C-alpha positions as CSV (number, residue, x, y, z in Angstrom):
1,M,10.8,41.1,-6.2
2,I,12.2,37.9,-5.7
3,I,14.1,35.4,-8.2
4,L,14.5,31.6,-7.5
5,K,16.5,30.2,-9.8
6,N,17.3,26.4,-10.9
7,A,15.1,25.0,-7.4
8,Y,13.8,21.5,-7.5
9,V,10.1,22.0,-7.5
10,L,7.3,20.1,-6.0
11,T,4.3,21.8,-7.3
12,F,1.2,20.3,-6.2
13,N,-0.8,21.3,-9.1
14,T,-3.6,19.1,-10.6
15,G,-0.6,16.7,-12.5
16,N,2.1,16.7,-9.2
17,D,4.6,18.0,-11.6
18,F,8.2,17.5,-10.2
19,G,11.5,19.0,-11.8
20,R,14.0,21.7,-12.2
21,Y,11.8,25.3,-12.4
22,S,12.8,28.9,-11.6
23,L,10.1,31.4,-10.2
24,L,9.4,34.9,-10.4
25,I,8.1,36.7,-7.9
26,N,6.4,39.9,-7.7
27,N,3.8,41.5,-5.3
28,G,3.1,38.7,-3.3
29,K,2.4,36.1,-6.2
30,I,4.1,34.0,-8.5
31,T,4.1,35.9,-12.0
32,D,6.2,33.5,-14.1
33,I,7.5,30.3,-14.1
34,A,10.4,28.6,-16.3
35,D,11.5,25.2,-16.7
36,S,15.1,23.8,-17.1
37,S,15.0,23.7,-21.0
38,Q,17.0,25.7,-22.8
39,S,14.2,28.4,-23.7
40,G,13.3,28.2,-20.1
41,Q,16.6,29.0,-18.9
42,A,17.0,32.3,-21.5
43,K,13.5,33.4,-19.7
44,V,15.4,33.5,-16.5
45,E,18.3,35.3,-18.3
46,K,15.8,37.8,-19.4
47,W,14.1,38.3,-15.9
48,I,18.0,39.1,-14.6
49,E,18.4,41.4,-17.3
50,L,14.8,43.3,-16.9
51,H,15.1,43.6,-12.9
52,S,18.5,42.9,-11.9
53,S,18.3,46.3,-10.3
54,R,15.8,45.5,-7.8
55,A,15.4,41.7,-7.7
56,D,17.0,39.7,-5.1
57,V,18.0,36.9,-7.2
58,V,18.6,33.4,-5.0
59,D,20.4,30.2,-6.3
60,C,18.6,27.0,-5.3
61,S,20.3,24.6,-7.2
62,D,21.1,22.4,-3.7
63,K,17.4,23.4,-2.5
64,M,13.6,21.5,-3.2
65,I,10.9,23.9,-2.7
66,M,7.3,23.2,-2.0
67,P,4.1,24.8,-0.6
68,P,4.7,24.9,2.7
69,F,3.0,22.9,6.0
70,I,-0.3,23.9,8.5
71,N,-0.8,22.6,12.1
72,S,-4.2,21.5,12.1
73,C,-4.0,21.5,16.0
74,V,-1.3,23.7,18.2
75,K,-1.7,24.3,21.9
76,S,1.1,26.9,22.2
77,E,0.4,27.3,26.4
78,G,1.8,23.8,26.7
79,A,4.4,24.1,24.8
80,L,7.1,24.6,27.8
81,I,5.4,22.0,29.9
82,H,4.4,19.0,27.5
83,Y,6.6,16.7,29.8
84,L,4.8,17.4,32.8
85,L,1.1,17.0,30.9
86,K,2.3,13.1,30.2
87,Q,0.7,12.5,33.6
88,K,-2.5,13.7,32.2
89,H,-4.4,10.7,30.7
90,Y,-7.5,11.1,28.8
91,E,-8.9,7.6,30.5
92,N,-7.8,9.3,34.1
93,T,-9.4,12.1,35.8
94,E,-6.9,12.5,38.3
95,S,-4.7,16.0,38.0
96,D,-1.4,16.7,38.4
97,L,-0.8,19.1,40.9
98,C,2.2,21.0,39.4
99,T,0.7,21.5,35.8
100,D,-2.7,22.3,37.5
101,L,-1.1,25.2,39.3
102,I,0.6,26.1,36.4
103,F,-2.8,26.5,34.2
104,N,-4.2,28.2,37.1
105,Y,-1.6,31.0,36.9
106,L,-1.8,31.1,32.6
107,Y,-5.6,31.4,33.0
108,Q,-6.6,33.8,35.4
109,E,-9.2,36.1,34.6
110,L,-7.2,39.1,35.8
111,P,-3.8,38.6,34.9
112,D,-1.3,41.4,36.3
113,E,1.1,42.7,34.1
114,E,3.7,40.0,34.7
115,T,1.5,37.4,33.6
116,Q,0.4,39.3,30.5
117,K,4.3,39.3,29.9
118,D,4.8,35.8,30.2
119,L,1.5,35.2,27.5
120,S,3.7,37.3,25.1
121,N,6.8,35.6,25.5
122,I,5.3,32.3,25.6
123,Y,2.9,32.9,22.0
124,S,6.3,34.7,20.6
125,Y,8.3,31.7,21.6
126,S,6.0,29.0,20.5
127,F,5.0,31.0,16.7
128,N,8.8,31.5,15.8
129,R,9.3,27.9,16.4
130,L,6.6,26.9,14.1
131,L,8.0,29.4,11.5
132,K,11.3,27.7,11.2
133,S,9.8,24.3,11.2
134,G,8.0,25.3,7.8
135,V,4.5,25.8,9.3
136,Y,3.0,29.2,7.9
137,C,-0.8,28.2,9.1
138,F,-2.0,27.1,11.9
139,N,-5.2,26.6,14.1
140,E,-4.2,27.6,17.9
141,F,-6.2,26.1,20.7
142,S,-6.5,27.8,24.5
143,L,-8.7,26.9,27.0
144,R,-9.4,30.7,28.2
145,K,-12.8,32.0,28.4
146,D,-11.7,35.5,28.4
147,I,-9.6,37.9,25.5
148,H,-6.2,38.6,27.2
149,H,-4.4,35.9,24.8
150,L,-5.9,37.8,21.9
151,R,-3.7,40.9,22.3
152,P,-0.5,38.8,22.9
153,I,-1.3,36.5,20.0
154,N,-1.6,39.7,17.4
155,S,1.6,41.3,18.3
156,A,3.4,37.5,17.8
157,L,1.7,37.3,14.3
158,K,2.9,40.8,13.0
159,S,6.0,39.3,13.4
160,T,6.1,35.9,11.8
161,G,3.5,37.2,9.2
162,Q,1.4,33.7,9.5
163,R,-1.9,33.3,9.4
164,T,-4.0,31.6,12.0
165,A,-7.7,31.0,13.8
166,V,-8.1,31.0,17.1
167,C,-9.9,28.7,18.7
168,Y,-11.2,28.9,22.2
169,P,-14.4,28.7,24.5
170,I,-15.9,31.9,23.8
171,T,-18.1,33.4,26.5
172,Q,-18.0,37.0,25.0
173,D,-21.0,38.7,22.9
174,V,-20.7,38.7,19.2
175,N,-19.2,42.9,19.4
176,T,-16.2,41.9,21.5
177,V,-15.5,38.5,19.1
178,R,-16.3,40.8,15.7
179,D,-13.2,43.0,17.4
180,Y,-10.5,40.1,17.1
181,K,-12.2,39.1,13.4
182,H,-8.9,39.0,11.6
183,L,-7.1,36.3,13.7
184,N,-10.2,34.4,12.6
185,P,-12.3,33.2,16.0
186,A,-13.2,29.8,16.2
187,Y,-15.5,28.0,18.9
188,Y,-13.4,25.4,20.8
189,L,-15.8,23.0,22.8
190,T,-14.4,20.8,25.3
191,Q,-15.2,18.6,28.2
192,E,-18.9,17.8,27.0
193,D,-19.6,16.5,31.1
194,N,-19.8,20.5,32.2
195,I,-22.2,21.5,28.7
196,T,-26.0,22.5,28.9
197,V,-28.6,23.5,26.7
198,Y,-27.6,26.8,27.2
199,D,-24.2,26.6,26.0
200,I,-25.2,24.8,23.2
201,S,-27.8,27.5,22.2
202,N,-25.0,30.1,22.5
203,I,-22.7,28.2,20.1
204,T,-25.7,28.0,17.9
205,E,-25.6,31.8,17.9
206,L,-22.5,32.6,17.4
207,R,-22.0,30.7,14.2
208,N,-25.0,32.1,12.9
209,H,-22.9,35.5,13.1
210,N,-19.2,35.6,13.1
211,I,-18.0,32.1,13.8
212,R,-17.6,29.8,11.1
213,S,-15.8,26.7,12.5
214,L,-16.2,24.9,15.0
215,F,-13.5,22.4,17.0
216,L,-15.0,19.5,19.1
217,E,-12.6,17.9,21.8
218,V,-15.2,15.5,22.7
219,A,-15.5,11.5,23.1
220,T,-11.8,11.9,24.1
221,N,-12.5,10.2,28.0
222,K,-14.9,6.6,28.2
223,E,-16.2,8.2,31.7
224,V,-17.3,11.5,30.8
225,T,-18.8,10.1,27.3
226,E,-21.3,8.1,29.2
227,K,-21.9,10.4,31.7
228,F,-23.0,12.9,28.3
229,K,-24.7,10.2,27.6
230,L,-26.9,9.7,31.1
231,T,-27.5,13.0,31.2
232,F,-28.9,14.0,27.6
233,R,-29.7,10.1,26.8
234,K,-27.7,10.7,23.2
235,S,-24.3,11.3,22.5
236,V,-22.5,14.7,22.4
237,I,-22.4,14.3,18.2
238,A,-26.4,13.4,18.3
239,V,-27.2,16.4,20.3
240,L,-25.1,18.6,18.4
241,D,-26.2,17.8,15.5
242,E,-30.1,18.3,16.4
243,Y,-28.9,21.7,17.0
244,G,-27.4,22.0,13.3
245,L,-23.8,22.2,14.4
246,I,-22.5,19.1,13.0
247,D,-21.7,20.3,9.1
248,E,-18.1,20.5,7.0
249,N,-17.0,22.9,9.3
250,A,-17.1,21.1,12.4
251,S,-13.8,19.1,13.2
252,L,-13.3,16.6,15.9
253,I,-10.0,16.2,17.9
254,N,-9.0,12.9,18.5
255,P,-12.3,11.4,18.8
256,L,-12.1,7.8,20.4
257,Y,-15.3,7.0,21.7
258,T,-17.2,7.1,18.8
259,G,-20.4,5.2,18.1
260,Y,-21.6,3.5,14.7
261,D,-24.5,6.4,14.7
262,D,-21.8,9.2,15.4
263,L,-20.2,7.9,12.2
264,K,-23.2,8.0,10.0
265,I,-23.5,11.4,10.9
266,I,-19.9,12.7,10.6
267,T,-19.7,10.9,6.9
268,E,-23.5,12.4,6.3
269,K,-22.6,15.8,7.5
270,K,-19.3,15.7,5.9
271,A,-17.5,16.5,8.9
272,N,-13.7,15.9,9.4
273,I,-11.4,14.8,12.5
274,I,-7.9,16.1,13.6
275,I,-5.6,13.6,15.1
276,C,-2.6,14.4,17.3
277,P,-0.1,11.2,17.4
278,R,1.8,12.0,19.8
279,D,-1.2,12.9,22.0
280,L,-2.9,9.9,21.3
281,L,0.5,7.9,22.0
282,Q,1.1,9.4,25.9
283,F,-2.7,9.8,26.8
284,T,-4.4,6.7,25.9
285,N,-3.7,3.1,25.5
286,R,-7.0,2.4,23.2
287,Y,-7.1,2.2,19.8
288,F,-8.1,5.2,17.8
289,P,-10.1,3.9,15.0
290,I,-8.6,5.9,12.2
291,D,-9.6,3.1,9.6
292,D,-13.1,3.3,10.7
293,Y,-12.8,7.2,9.5
294,I,-10.9,6.5,6.3
295,N,-13.2,3.8,5.3
296,H,-16.1,6.4,5.6
297,G,-14.5,8.8,3.4
298,I,-14.1,11.3,6.4
299,K,-11.4,13.6,5.5
300,F,-8.3,13.8,8.2
301,S,-5.5,16.0,8.9
302,I,-2.7,15.9,11.5
303,G,-1.5,18.6,14.1
304,T,0.9,18.7,17.3
305,G,-1.7,19.2,20.1
306,W,-0.3,19.2,23.6
307,L,3.0,16.9,23.1
308,G,3.9,17.4,19.9
309,E,6.9,19.3,18.6
310,D,7.9,18.5,15.1
311,L,5.0,18.2,12.1
312,L,7.3,15.7,10.1
313,K,8.2,13.7,13.5
314,D,4.4,13.2,14.3
315,V,3.4,12.2,10.7
316,R,6.1,9.2,10.9
317,L,4.6,8.1,14.3
318,F,1.1,8.1,12.8
319,R,2.4,6.1,9.7
320,N,4.3,3.8,12.3
321,K,1.6,3.3,14.4
322,Y,-1.2,2.5,11.7
323,K,1.5,0.9,9.4
324,E,-1.4,-2.1,8.8
325,L,-3.5,0.2,6.6
326,N,-0.5,1.4,4.1
327,L,-1.5,4.8,4.2
328,S,0.4,6.4,1.1
329,S,2.9,8.9,1.6
330,S,1.2,11.6,-0.8
331,D,-1.9,10.9,1.3
332,L,0.1,11.8,4.8
333,L,1.6,14.7,3.1
334,F,-1.5,15.9,2.2
335,S,-2.6,15.9,5.7
336,I,-0.3,18.8,6.5
337,T,-0.6,20.7,3.7
338,K,-3.9,20.3,1.3
339,T,-6.3,19.2,3.0
340,P,-5.7,21.5,6.3
341,H,-5.8,24.4,4.2
342,Q,-8.8,23.4,2.1
343,L,-10.5,23.0,5.3
344,F,-9.5,25.7,7.1
345,F,-7.9,28.4,5.7
346,S,-8.9,28.7,1.5
347,R,-11.5,31.2,1.9
348,D,-9.3,33.4,3.9
349,I,-7.0,34.0,0.6
350,A,-8.7,35.5,-2.6
351,G,-8.2,33.3,-5.6
352,D,-6.5,30.4,-3.5
353,S,-8.4,27.7,-3.6
354,S,-5.7,24.9,-3.2
355,C,-2.0,24.7,-2.0
356,S,0.0,24.6,-4.7
357,I,2.8,26.3,-6.5
358,E,1.3,27.8,-9.9
359,I,1.3,31.0,-11.7
360,N,-0.8,33.7,-10.0
361,K,-1.0,32.1,-7.1
362,T,0.1,33.9,-3.8
363,A,3.9,32.8,-3.1
364,D,4.0,30.6,-0.2
365,L,6.9,28.6,-0.3
366,M,9.2,26.4,1.9
367,F,12.7,25.3,0.9
368,I,14.5,22.3,1.9
369,D,18.2,22.5,1.9
370,F,20.3,19.4,0.9
371,S,24.0,21.6,0.5
372,D,24.9,19.6,3.5
373,L,27.3,16.4,2.9
374,R,24.9,14.3,5.7
375,F,21.7,15.0,3.7
376,Q,22.0,14.6,-0.2
377,F,19.3,13.9,-2.6
378,F,19.4,13.3,-6.5
379,P,15.4,13.5,-7.5
380,E,16.2,13.9,-11.3
381,N,14.3,10.3,-11.9
382,Y,12.1,10.4,-8.9
383,Q,8.4,10.4,-9.3
384,F,5.7,11.8,-7.2
385,E,5.3,9.2,-5.1
386,S,8.7,8.6,-4.5
387,I,9.6,12.1,-3.8
388,C,6.8,12.2,-0.6
389,D,8.1,8.8,0.1
390,F,11.3,10.7,0.9
391,I,9.9,13.5,2.7
392,I,8.0,11.5,5.0
393,D,10.8,9.0,5.4
394,N,13.6,11.4,6.4
395,L,12.6,15.4,6.3
396,T,12.6,16.8,9.7
397,A,12.4,20.7,10.7
398,Y,16.0,21.1,10.7
399,E,16.3,20.6,7.0
400,I,14.2,23.7,6.3
401,S,16.1,26.4,5.6
402,D,14.4,29.4,4.6
403,L,10.2,30.1,4.3
404,I,8.6,32.6,1.9
405,I,5.0,34.0,3.3
406,G,3.0,36.3,1.0
407,G,6.3,37.0,-1.3
408,E,8.3,38.0,1.5
409,F,10.9,36.0,3.1
410,K,10.3,35.3,6.6
411,V,12.8,32.6,7.6
412,K,16.6,33.3,5.4
413,D,19.3,30.7,6.0
414,N,17.8,29.1,9.2
415,K,16.9,32.3,10.9
416,P,13.8,34.6,11.5
417,V,14.2,37.7,9.5
418,N,12.0,39.8,11.9
419,S,13.4,38.2,15.4
420,D,16.2,37.9,17.5
421,E,16.7,34.3,18.1
422,R,18.9,35.0,21.3
423,K,16.4,38.0,23.0
424,L,13.5,35.6,22.6
425,L,15.2,32.5,24.2
426,D,16.1,34.6,27.3
427,K,12.6,35.7,27.5
428,I,10.9,32.1,27.3
429,I,13.5,30.7,30.0
430,D,12.4,33.5,32.3
431,T,8.6,32.7,31.7
432,R,9.8,29.0,32.4
433,N,11.4,30.0,35.6
434,R,8.5,32.0,36.8
435,L,5.9,29.0,35.8
436,Y,8.2,26.5,37.6
437,K,8.1,28.5,40.6
438,A,4.3,29.4,40.3
439,G,3.7,25.5,40.3
440,K,6.4,24.6,42.9
441,Y,8.0,22.3,40.8
442,E,10.9,21.9,42.5
443,E,9.2,21.5,46.0
444,I,6.8,19.1,45.0
445,K,9.6,17.0,42.8
446,K,11.8,17.1,45.8
447,R,8.8,15.9,48.2
448,Q,7.9,13.2,45.7
449,E,11.4,11.8,46.0
450,N,11.5,12.1,49.7
451,K,8.5,10.2,49.5
452,E,10.2,7.5,47.6
453,K,13.0,7.1,49.7
454,S,10.6,6.9,52.7
455,E,8.3,4.2,51.5
456,K,11.5,2.1,50.9
457,L,12.8,2.1,54.2
458,D,12.2,-0.9,56.5
459,L,11.0,0.2,59.5
460,R,9.6,-3.0,61.3
461,A,13.0,-3.8,63.3
462,R,13.7,-0.9,63.8
463,D,13.1,0.3,67.8
464,E,12.4,4.2,68.8
465,G,15.7,5.1,68.7
466,E,16.7,3.9,65.5
467,I,13.4,5.4,64.1
468,K,14.4,9.0,65.7
469,L,17.8,8.4,64.1
470,F,16.3,8.3,60.3
471,S,14.0,10.9,61.4
472,D,16.1,13.7,62.4
473,K,17.3,16.4,59.7
474,T,20.3,15.4,58.6
475,T,22.3,16.3,55.6
476,V,24.2,13.4,53.6
477,E,26.9,14.6,51.1
478,T,27.2,12.5,47.9
479,V,30.5,12.9,46.2
480,L,29.5,13.3,42.6
481,N,32.3,11.9,39.4
482,Q,33.4,15.5,39.2
483,G,33.9,15.8,42.5
484,E,31.4,18.4,43.8
485,A,28.9,17.5,46.7
486,E,25.6,16.8,46.3
487,K,23.6,17.8,49.1
488,I,20.4,15.6,49.9
489,T,18.3,16.6,52.9
490,F,15.8,14.4,54.8
491,V,12.9,17.0,56.4
492,E,10.5,14.2,57.2
493,A,9.3,15.3,60.9
494,A,10.0,12.6,63.7
495,E,6.2,12.2,64.5
496,E,5.7,11.3,60.9
497,F,8.2,8.3,61.0
498,Q,6.4,7.5,64.8
499,I,3.1,7.1,63.0
500,K,4.5,5.0,60.4
501,E,5.8,2.5,63.1
502,K,2.6,2.6,65.0
503,M,0.7,1.9,61.5
504,L,3.0,-0.9,61.1
505,S,2.6,-2.4,64.6
506,L,-0.9,-2.0,64.0
507,A,-0.9,-4.1,60.7
508,R,1.0,-7.0,62.4
509,T,-1.7,-7.4,65.1
510,Q,-4.3,-7.0,62.4
511,S,-2.2,-10.2,60.7
512,R,-2.4,-12.0,63.6
513,Q,-5.8,-12.0,64.6
514,K,-6.4,-12.9,61.2
515,Q,-4.6,-16.0,61.1
516,S,-5.8,-19.5,59.0
517,P,-6.9,-22.4,60.9
518,S,-3.8,-24.3,59.5
519,Q,-1.9,-21.6,61.6
520,R,-3.8,-21.6,64.6
521,S,-2.0,-21.6,68.2
522,L,-2.3,-25.5,69.8
523,F,-3.4,-23.7,73.4
524,E,-5.9,-21.8,71.6
525,E,-9.4,-22.7,73.3
526,I,-11.8,-24.8,69.8
527,E,-15.6,-24.0,70.3
528,Q,-17.3,-27.9,70.1
529,S,-20.6,-28.7,70.7
530,P,-21.3,-30.2,74.3
531,I,-20.7,-34.3,74.1
532,I,-23.8,-35.8,76.0
533,Q,-22.1,-38.2,78.6
534,S,-23.4,-41.2,81.3
535,D,-24.0,-40.0,84.9
536,D,-21.1,-42.4,85.7
537,L,-18.9,-40.6,83.6
538,H,-19.7,-37.3,85.6
539,E,-19.0,-38.9,89.0
540,T,-15.3,-39.4,87.7
541,P,-13.1,-36.6,88.3
542,F,-11.5,-35.2,85.4
543,I,-7.5,-34.7,85.7
544,N,-6.1,-31.5,83.8
545,L,-2.5,-32.2,83.4
546,L,-2.0,-27.9,82.5
547,S,-3.9,-26.7,85.2
548,A,-1.5,-24.4,87.4
549,D,-4.1,-23.8,90.3
550,E,-3.0,-25.0,93.4
551,S,-6.4,-26.1,95.2
552,A,-6.7,-28.4,91.4
553,G,-3.4,-30.0,92.6
554,K,-4.6,-30.9,96.3
555,L,-7.8,-32.5,95.1
556,I,-5.2,-34.7,92.7
557,E,-3.0,-35.8,95.9
558,E,-6.2,-36.7,97.4
559,D,-7.5,-38.7,94.7
560,I,-4.1,-40.5,94.7
561,V,-4.3,-41.4,98.4
562,Q,-7.7,-42.7,98.2
563,A,-6.6,-44.8,95.0
564,K,-3.7,-46.4,97.1
565,N,-5.8,-47.4,100.1
566,V,-8.1,-48.8,97.5
567,D,-5.8,-51.2,96.1
568,E,-4.2,-52.1,99.5
569,S,-7.5,-53.3,100.8
570,I,-7.9,-55.8,97.4
571,F,-4.5,-56.6,98.0
572,K,-5.2,-57.9,101.4
573,R,-7.9,-59.7,100.4
574,L,-6.7,-61.2,98.0
575,S,-3.8,-62.2,100.1
576,G,-5.9,-64.1,102.5
577,E,-7.7,-66.7,99.3
578,W,-4.2,-68.0,98.4
579,K,-4.5,-71.8,98.8
580,D,-1.2,-72.4,96.5
581,E,1.6,-71.1,99.2
582,S,4.4,-71.3,96.0
583,L,1.7,-68.9,94.4
584,K,1.8,-66.3,97.6
585,P,3.7,-62.9,96.9
586,T,6.9,-62.7,98.8
587,D,7.8,-59.5,100.2
588,S,11.9,-59.7,99.6
589,E,11.8,-56.4,97.7
590,G,8.5,-55.0,98.6
591,K,6.3,-56.1,95.6
592,V,3.2,-57.9,95.2
593,K,3.5,-60.9,92.9
594,L,0.5,-62.2,91.3
595,P,-0.2,-65.7,89.5
596,K,0.3,-65.9,85.9
597,D,-3.4,-66.2,85.0
598,V,-4.5,-63.6,87.0
599,K,-4.8,-60.4,85.3
600,L,-5.8,-57.1,86.8
601,K,-7.1,-54.2,84.5
602,F,-6.6,-50.4,85.6
603,G,-7.2,-47.7,83.3
604,D,-6.9,-48.1,79.8
605,D,-4.2,-51.1,79.6
């Protein structure tokens, strides 16, 4: 039995009441509520008098109590490598080698004992982290197609006391799934480009037996969505609707590429959507059409997905991203409390059709601590919407101090009750080291750094000796500020640098061959069409001043001698015809003088 005295209580009941209340919890349920009036205080004193011997009395005057959070989409297997997953992109199908190696290690169909231990550490770490963040119900998503992860999940839940729905691409028969019915198995459909009619028929059979919920992470990649349409001549939403799989128990995760017909189907069949704001921010640049879903009255809830860490931070990110929609703080708060409870977990808790703090309701409570000087809150005159504004604007997981699930403390004074945090951290550090070793993280990171350094080197002006100098295995010591030395080893082979130099020289040769006409050499022969010339011109010899042929030079000398002889014969003939002695040429300087009115034309002058 637990008595919670004088707490600020946000009830989430039909009237959304808020004020000072005291709660009496017995057998996992809220059995009585007393207000802050004089009569209410007298009732609390009576509780203490009757049950002081077996009741845990807790003073909550510096705390606010509200229903705990529900995370609609958790992917624990990505919790340790979320920053590597940022390189994955909805619009880009290229894979990241390190991430793929880690996934192949985790998702091997016949895992060894060490892998099973890693899975157990991952789920224990993830679930306890969610527990300290105020999450008591969540949908756990996995890409596994076997059941090797179900036992570690079951073991982790025994210590945390949380409720979950395990969502994965189930390929086992109905009897196998029935053995884990307490984990609320749900079908998780992704990568619609690989789906066949047989797979859809198998999903329909599972829905007719034990599988109630269907989660669809489809229409997230344009290329994949178009490929599905080419194969089936319809969208994936339309095909699944033909098999009766789109209904109020179907939820779409981050559906980016849904058309008007798809929205019409989702609206008519009352399906839901799950939004992972951090994934949308990192995985795509496309605008998510949340306004279309809201305007069509489609219910939405928010989850952390692959990259999210704090549900409240993701809610703020979502609000700031779509601030033009003016979403109310109460609607955002309901998207991580009442709405997902109604969609996914209301049927699992007898008598709880809504998420609220009322008499005869299951005692699932979250405590927000106001005792820190840095986080003061005086809500006496606050209205319900103002309280929601304060929570959305200011609250983080670090202000959540306690958590009660089913009438029992699971987190008290910021510490898990049934788990040793130090041991959890030691185990998860070992698992992280093994995962990075399996993914060759350090080797791939070093190789990428060396590649970037080699690309920055300009080898065009280097000779072979200098290239060999760069390519030899050397060690460079860089002195850090603390006086330590960091050794950087270049492991590029000499042959690789020589190949790069040959490629550079080949590129320069090709660039010369592809010169523009304006850059063409003056000595380059230009193809021209032949010019029609007369026979007289053909008889005249051509003199090429740039020719270096000896035979051609001899011919030129003979032509010059012949031209001189012709000139001399002309001069002799003219000298015999002079009548005026004064006009005769003189040989004083060995030059020929001609009359002023006589002009001889040679060449082009």
